[in-house]
C-alpha beads as a LAMMPS data file, in Angstrom:
LAMMPS data file: protein, C-alpha beads

271 atoms
270 bonds

1 atom types
1 bond types

-500.0 500.0 xlo xhi
-500.0 500.0 ylo yhi
-500.0 500.0 zlo zhi

Masses

1 110.0

Atoms # bond

1 1 1 60.432 -355.211 188.650
2 1 1 63.314 -353.764 190.379
3 1 1 62.538 -356.070 193.147
4 1 1 63.215 -359.174 190.580
5 1 1 66.697 -358.022 189.998
6 1 1 67.769 -357.421 193.506
7 1 1 66.839 -360.921 194.181
8 1 1 68.056 -362.202 191.413
9 1 1 71.572 -360.407 191.684
10 1 1 71.130 -361.709 195.189
11 1 1 71.308 -365.309 194.517
12 1 1 73.885 -364.721 191.657
13 1 1 76.447 -363.410 194.559
14 1 1 75.397 -366.496 196.514
15 1 1 76.165 -369.001 194.151
16 1 1 80.017 -367.181 193.118
17 1 1 80.855 -367.047 196.723
18 1 1 79.499 -370.219 197.243
19 1 1 82.149 -371.434 193.812
20 1 1 84.586 -369.395 195.481
21 1 1 84.346 -371.114 198.899
22 1 1 84.875 -374.252 197.651
23 1 1 88.305 -376.294 197.407
24 1 1 89.877 -379.562 196.604
25 1 1 90.944 -381.522 199.382
26 1 1 93.752 -384.667 198.774
27 1 1 93.764 -387.602 201.212
28 1 1 97.203 -389.151 201.228
29 1 1 95.620 -392.854 201.884
30 1 1 98.135 -395.323 203.706
31 1 1 98.809 -398.277 201.186
32 1 1 96.585 -401.465 201.600
33 1 1 98.770 -404.386 202.628
34 1 1 96.384 -407.198 200.724
35 1 1 95.907 -410.389 203.488
36 1 1 95.732 -413.691 202.915
37 1 1 92.271 -415.145 203.338
38 1 1 91.250 -418.769 204.387
39 1 1 88.470 -420.564 204.554
40 1 1 88.261 -424.181 205.409
41 1 1 85.523 -426.375 206.882
42 1 1 86.768 -429.688 208.365
43 1 1 84.099 -432.812 207.653
44 1 1 84.244 -436.312 209.385
45 1 1 84.871 -438.648 206.169
46 1 1 85.204 -435.589 203.668
47 1 1 88.324 -434.687 201.948
48 1 1 90.872 -431.791 203.684
49 1 1 90.059 -429.276 201.674
50 1 1 90.806 -425.163 202.065
51 1 1 89.635 -421.965 199.919
52 1 1 92.978 -419.681 199.439
53 1 1 92.573 -415.831 198.049
54 1 1 93.402 -412.977 199.193
55 1 1 91.697 -409.590 200.475
56 1 1 91.699 -406.925 197.982
57 1 1 91.264 -402.894 199.031
58 1 1 88.137 -401.040 198.135
59 1 1 88.601 -399.016 195.947
60 1 1 91.284 -401.674 194.201
61 1 1 89.786 -402.876 190.451
62 1 1 87.797 -406.093 190.632
63 1 1 90.164 -409.181 189.825
64 1 1 90.758 -412.751 190.682
65 1 1 91.983 -412.717 194.109
66 1 1 92.391 -416.809 194.162
67 1 1 96.217 -417.777 195.374
68 1 1 97.626 -420.426 193.336
69 1 1 101.436 -420.753 194.579
70 1 1 101.435 -421.820 198.242
71 1 1 102.102 -424.121 200.849
72 1 1 99.363 -425.315 202.704
73 1 1 99.718 -428.240 205.484
74 1 1 97.364 -429.137 208.080
75 1 1 98.967 -431.076 210.830
76 1 1 96.850 -433.742 213.366
77 1 1 98.312 -436.103 215.551
78 1 1 101.544 -437.614 214.205
79 1 1 100.020 -436.670 210.547
80 1 1 101.228 -434.243 208.408
81 1 1 99.100 -433.706 205.006
82 1 1 100.160 -431.367 202.071
83 1 1 96.786 -430.483 200.063
84 1 1 97.598 -429.858 196.662
85 1 1 96.262 -427.054 194.440
86 1 1 92.801 -427.928 192.940
87 1 1 91.356 -424.871 190.742
88 1 1 87.821 -426.337 190.842
89 1 1 87.157 -429.322 194.081
90 1 1 83.659 -428.718 193.980
91 1 1 81.873 -429.674 197.407
92 1 1 78.486 -430.885 195.429
93 1 1 75.958 -430.646 199.182
94 1 1 77.201 -427.106 199.363
95 1 1 78.291 -425.849 195.791
96 1 1 81.450 -424.798 197.612
97 1 1 84.747 -424.294 195.329
98 1 1 87.657 -425.141 197.067
99 1 1 91.116 -424.480 195.409
100 1 1 93.420 -426.726 197.746
101 1 1 92.439 -430.512 198.697
102 1 1 93.870 -433.434 199.888
103 1 1 93.254 -436.874 199.151
104 1 1 92.914 -437.560 202.528
105 1 1 89.973 -437.194 204.096
106 1 1 89.082 -435.812 207.873
107 1 1 89.399 -438.786 210.662
108 1 1 86.262 -440.284 212.281
109 1 1 87.358 -440.808 215.373
110 1 1 89.798 -437.915 216.060
111 1 1 88.787 -434.818 217.542
112 1 1 92.293 -432.355 217.234
113 1 1 93.611 -430.566 217.526
114 1 1 93.963 -430.176 213.836
115 1 1 96.681 -426.929 213.027
116 1 1 96.392 -425.252 209.571
117 1 1 100.167 -423.518 208.343
118 1 1 99.828 -421.440 204.531
119 1 1 102.619 -419.892 203.347
120 1 1 102.230 -418.069 199.656
121 1 1 105.364 -417.341 197.263
122 1 1 105.837 -413.747 198.384
123 1 1 106.748 -415.108 201.834
124 1 1 103.117 -414.609 203.723
125 1 1 102.114 -416.522 206.542
126 1 1 98.863 -417.692 208.255
127 1 1 98.586 -420.406 210.776
128 1 1 95.499 -420.871 212.636
129 1 1 93.742 -424.533 215.286
130 1 1 90.642 -426.218 215.811
131 1 1 89.169 -429.013 217.131
132 1 1 85.422 -430.674 216.935
133 1 1 83.531 -430.219 219.689
134 1 1 80.865 -431.733 221.640
135 1 1 78.371 -433.443 219.191
136 1 1 74.942 -432.869 219.717
137 1 1 71.652 -434.288 218.756
138 1 1 68.237 -432.922 217.652
139 1 1 65.835 -434.463 220.208
140 1 1 62.783 -434.186 218.040
141 1 1 61.242 -432.569 215.220
142 1 1 57.794 -431.997 215.290
143 1 1 55.076 -430.842 212.126
144 1 1 51.960 -429.067 212.687
145 1 1 49.126 -428.381 210.410
146 1 1 46.899 -426.055 209.744
147 1 1 43.337 -425.795 208.325
148 1 1 44.806 -425.287 204.725
149 1 1 47.255 -428.442 205.669
150 1 1 50.093 -425.967 205.679
151 1 1 53.237 -427.112 208.056
152 1 1 55.541 -425.856 210.546
153 1 1 58.141 -427.389 211.918
154 1 1 58.877 -427.567 215.686
155 1 1 62.739 -428.719 216.492
156 1 1 63.991 -429.734 219.830
157 1 1 67.231 -430.086 220.975
158 1 1 68.773 -430.313 224.673
159 1 1 71.659 -427.518 225.684
160 1 1 73.804 -429.155 227.595
161 1 1 74.566 -427.529 231.077
162 1 1 77.479 -425.753 233.012
163 1 1 79.561 -424.095 230.025
164 1 1 78.479 -421.876 226.826
165 1 1 76.725 -423.301 223.759
166 1 1 76.687 -421.315 220.280
167 1 1 73.964 -422.798 217.695
168 1 1 73.650 -422.650 214.002
169 1 1 69.930 -423.691 212.346
170 1 1 69.629 -424.432 208.637
171 1 1 66.331 -425.843 206.993
172 1 1 66.587 -426.523 203.397
173 1 1 63.464 -427.600 201.201
174 1 1 64.337 -429.794 198.814
175 1 1 68.135 -430.003 198.527
176 1 1 70.917 -428.917 200.750
177 1 1 71.939 -426.795 197.864
178 1 1 68.859 -425.198 197.512
179 1 1 68.702 -421.074 200.116
180 1 1 67.675 -421.991 203.374
181 1 1 64.436 -420.875 204.434
182 1 1 65.733 -420.733 207.994
183 1 1 69.328 -419.887 208.940
184 1 1 70.869 -418.531 212.280
185 1 1 72.547 -418.190 214.636
186 1 1 71.884 -418.467 219.013
187 1 1 73.448 -418.705 222.085
188 1 1 71.806 -420.419 224.967
189 1 1 71.934 -417.492 227.509
190 1 1 69.639 -417.761 230.139
191 1 1 68.353 -421.581 228.626
192 1 1 71.356 -423.623 230.025
193 1 1 70.801 -426.717 230.440
194 1 1 67.001 -426.549 229.092
195 1 1 65.761 -428.029 226.433
196 1 1 65.425 -425.673 223.331
197 1 1 62.650 -425.249 220.952
198 1 1 62.979 -423.315 217.306
199 1 1 59.557 -422.838 215.089
200 1 1 59.420 -422.181 211.426
201 1 1 56.586 -420.871 209.378
202 1 1 54.001 -422.627 207.576
203 1 1 56.493 -422.712 205.343
204 1 1 55.989 -426.381 203.974
205 1 1 53.172 -428.760 202.501
206 1 1 52.663 -432.631 201.627
207 1 1 55.579 -434.611 200.068
208 1 1 58.205 -431.877 200.730
209 1 1 61.327 -432.612 201.035
210 1 1 63.608 -430.967 203.680
211 1 1 66.851 -431.065 205.456
212 1 1 67.224 -429.568 209.285
213 1 1 70.693 -429.336 210.551
214 1 1 71.662 -428.296 213.572
215 1 1 75.237 -427.068 214.241
216 1 1 77.111 -426.648 217.544
217 1 1 79.658 -423.867 217.207
218 1 1 82.798 -422.781 218.814
219 1 1 82.136 -419.236 220.287
220 1 1 85.318 -418.141 217.395
221 1 1 83.023 -419.288 214.692
222 1 1 79.980 -418.115 216.263
223 1 1 81.749 -414.568 216.122
224 1 1 82.739 -415.124 212.732
225 1 1 79.096 -415.858 211.635
226 1 1 78.105 -412.469 213.578
227 1 1 79.931 -410.372 212.841
228 1 1 79.772 -411.595 209.240
229 1 1 76.581 -411.188 209.351
230 1 1 76.497 -407.343 210.257
231 1 1 78.995 -406.809 207.961
232 1 1 77.286 -407.843 204.558
233 1 1 74.009 -406.017 206.001
234 1 1 76.093 -402.481 206.344
235 1 1 76.822 -402.474 202.874
236 1 1 75.693 -399.846 200.854
237 1 1 74.171 -399.438 204.027
238 1 1 74.544 -395.413 204.595
239 1 1 73.069 -396.217 208.267
240 1 1 74.924 -399.350 208.775
241 1 1 77.375 -399.681 211.643
242 1 1 81.209 -400.784 209.862
243 1 1 82.656 -403.256 211.821
244 1 1 85.434 -405.765 211.116
245 1 1 85.042 -409.690 211.047
246 1 1 86.256 -411.622 213.643
247 1 1 88.543 -414.359 212.460
248 1 1 90.684 -417.264 214.046
249 1 1 93.493 -416.966 211.507
250 1 1 96.637 -415.380 212.770
251 1 1 98.547 -413.206 209.881
252 1 1 95.350 -413.122 207.927
253 1 1 91.696 -413.315 207.474
254 1 1 88.605 -416.081 207.363
255 1 1 87.871 -419.115 209.503
256 1 1 89.335 -422.555 209.979
257 1 1 86.813 -424.780 211.924
258 1 1 85.526 -428.001 212.546
259 1 1 81.851 -428.770 212.162
260 1 1 79.689 -430.617 214.293
261 1 1 76.311 -430.871 213.263
262 1 1 73.295 -433.303 213.592
263 1 1 71.314 -433.522 209.838
264 1 1 67.646 -435.064 209.702
265 1 1 66.007 -435.280 206.151
266 1 1 62.489 -435.899 206.485
267 1 1 59.149 -436.004 203.616
268 1 1 55.871 -433.864 204.571
269 1 1 53.358 -436.701 205.322
270 1 1 49.589 -436.331 205.407
271 1 1 48.118 -435.198 208.490

Bonds

1 1 1 2
2 1 2 3
3 1 3 4
4 1 4 5
5 1 5 6
6 1 6 7
7 1 7 8
8 1 8 9
9 1 9 10
10 1 10 11
11 1 11 12
12 1 12 13
13 1 13 14
14 1 14 15
15 1 15 16
16 1 16 17
17 1 17 18
18 1 18 19
19 1 19 20
20 1 20 21
21 1 21 22
22 1 22 23
23 1 23 24
24 1 24 25
25 1 25 26
26 1 26 27
27 1 27 28
28 1 28 29
29 1 29 30
30 1 30 31
31 1 31 32
32 1 32 33
33 1 33 34
34 1 34 35
35 1 35 36
36 1 36 37
37 1 37 38
38 1 38 39
39 1 39 40
40 1 40 41
41 1 41 42
42 1 42 43
43 1 43 44
44 1 44 45
45 1 45 46
46 1 46 47
47 1 47 48
48 1 48 49
49 1 49 50
50 1 50 51
51 1 51 52
52 1 52 53
53 1 53 54
54 1 54 55
55 1 55 56
56 1 56 57
57 1 57 58
58 1 58 59
59 1 59 60
60 1 60 61
61 1 61 62
62 1 62 63
63 1 63 64
64 1 64 65
65 1 65 66
66 1 66 67
67 1 67 68
68 1 68 69
69 1 69 70
70 1 70 71
71 1 71 72
72 1 72 73
73 1 73 74
74 1 74 75
75 1 75 76
76 1 76 77
77 1 77 78
78 1 78 79
79 1 79 80
80 1 80 81
81 1 81 82
82 1 82 83
83 1 83 84
84 1 84 85
85 1 85 86
86 1 86 87
87 1 87 88
88 1 88 89
89 1 89 90
90 1 90 91
91 1 91 92
92 1 92 93
93 1 93 94
94 1 94 95
95 1 95 96
96 1 96 97
97 1 97 98
98 1 98 99
99 1 99 100
100 1 100 101
101 1 101 102
102 1 102 103
103 1 103 104
104 1 104 105
105 1 105 106
106 1 106 107
107 1 107 108
108 1 108 109
109 1 109 110
110 1 110 111
111 1 111 112
112 1 112 113
113 1 113 114
114 1 114 115
115 1 115 116
116 1 116 117
117 1 117 118
118 1 118 119
119 1 119 120
120 1 120 121
121 1 121 122
122 1 122 123
123 1 123 124
124 1 124 125
125 1 125 126
126 1 126 127
127 1 127 128
128 1 128 129
129 1 129 130
130 1 130 131
131 1 131 132
132 1 132 133
133 1 133 134
134 1 134 135
135 1 135 136
136 1 136 137
137 1 137 138
138 1 138 139
139 1 139 140
140 1 140 141
141 1 141 142
142 1 142 143
143 1 143 144
144 1 144 145
145 1 145 146
146 1 146 147
147 1 147 148
148 1 148 149
149 1 149 150
150 1 150 151
151 1 151 152
152 1 152 153
153 1 153 154
154 1 154 155
155 1 155 156
156 1 156 157
157 1 157 158
158 1 158 159
159 1 159 160
160 1 160 161
161 1 161 162
162 1 162 163
163 1 163 164
164 1 164 165
165 1 165 166
166 1 166 167
167 1 167 168
168 1 168 169
169 1 169 170
170 1 170 171
171 1 171 172
172 1 172 173
173 1 173 174
174 1 174 175
175 1 175 176
176 1 176 177
177 1 177 178
178 1 178 179
179 1 179 180
180 1 180 181
181 1 181 182
182 1 182 183
183 1 183 184
184 1 184 185
185 1 185 186
186 1 186 187
187 1 187 188
188 1 188 189
189 1 189 190
190 1 190 191
191 1 191 192
192 1 192 193
193 1 193 194
194 1 194 195
195 1 195 196
196 1 196 197
197 1 197 198
198 1 198 199
199 1 199 200
200 1 200 201
201 1 201 202
202 1 202 203
203 1 203 204
204 1 204 205
205 1 205 206
206 1 206 207
207 1 207 208
208 1 208 209
209 1 209 210
210 1 210 211
211 1 211 212
212 1 212 213
213 1 213 214
214 1 214 215
215 1 215 216
216 1 216 217
217 1 217 218
218 1 218 219
219 1 219 220
220 1 220 221
221 1 221 222
222 1 222 223
223 1 223 224
224 1 224 225
225 1 225 226
226 1 226 227
227 1 227 228
228 1 228 229
229 1 229 230
230 1 230 231
231 1 231 232
232 1 232 233
233 1 233 234
234 1 234 235
235 1 235 236
236 1 236 237
237 1 237 238
238 1 238 239
239 1 239 240
240 1 240 241
241 1 241 242
242 1 242 243
243 1 243 244
244 1 244 245
245 1 245 246
246 1 246 247
247 1 247 248
248 1 248 249
249 1 249 250
250 1 250 251
251 1 251 252
252 1 252 253
253 1 253 254
254 1 254 255
255 1 255 256
256 1 256 257
257 1 257 258
258 1 258 259
259 1 259 260
260 1 260 261
261 1 261 262
262 1 262 263
263 1 263 264
264 1 264 265
265 1 265 266
266 1 266 267
267 1 267 268
268 1 268 269
269 1 269 270
270 1 270 271
């Protein structure tokens, strides 16, 4: 019993000692400066549209960061287009909502540059520039069937030689708004000037409707996608490597980009 008493007393002293060692530390964090967040994708034949919000500090209460009162201008060639606030403009192909939209559409025959200028009612400004890059077409989409009539896709395209190229491949089943079965980015690397073939799994059946989209990316957009993906993966992961999302917006965050892509729709036929 004496041994038990000694051990218990030692444990009590240890707990008391630890409590005495506890110190409350107050950290003075620098005040966070909210920044304009701009997201705009130019597609030929579609209206000019911009999503304009603002960033929030990590510990801020969730709120509505949408910016309503702002001057949003896109300039191209000799044209200047002022976008109007529209809180619920929906792109039916992507189900993405924009809040500044123009009645004018992106011209079919002008590659750029396109310049975006934003100024909100508090005086914050953001500027960005983009151009359409070379169009790139899919060469072939081949189908491969297994013994259970499940189908994989083999998607081929030819990489333009000499210059660095960046790509994004997306495969959707049933509709463009469905979550993609395939979505990844790649650079040509050692495949400069070669035909590149990318494959899916045996994820499809006879009669399925499939959309295959190959984007030809600028390096800035490629870096934006890569760093956005890394940042999302690190959220909530104590072992994740934190990092900033790269942007082409001067004075803010986000992306302003002209989309160049080739898209094919196919219905999987019987073997």
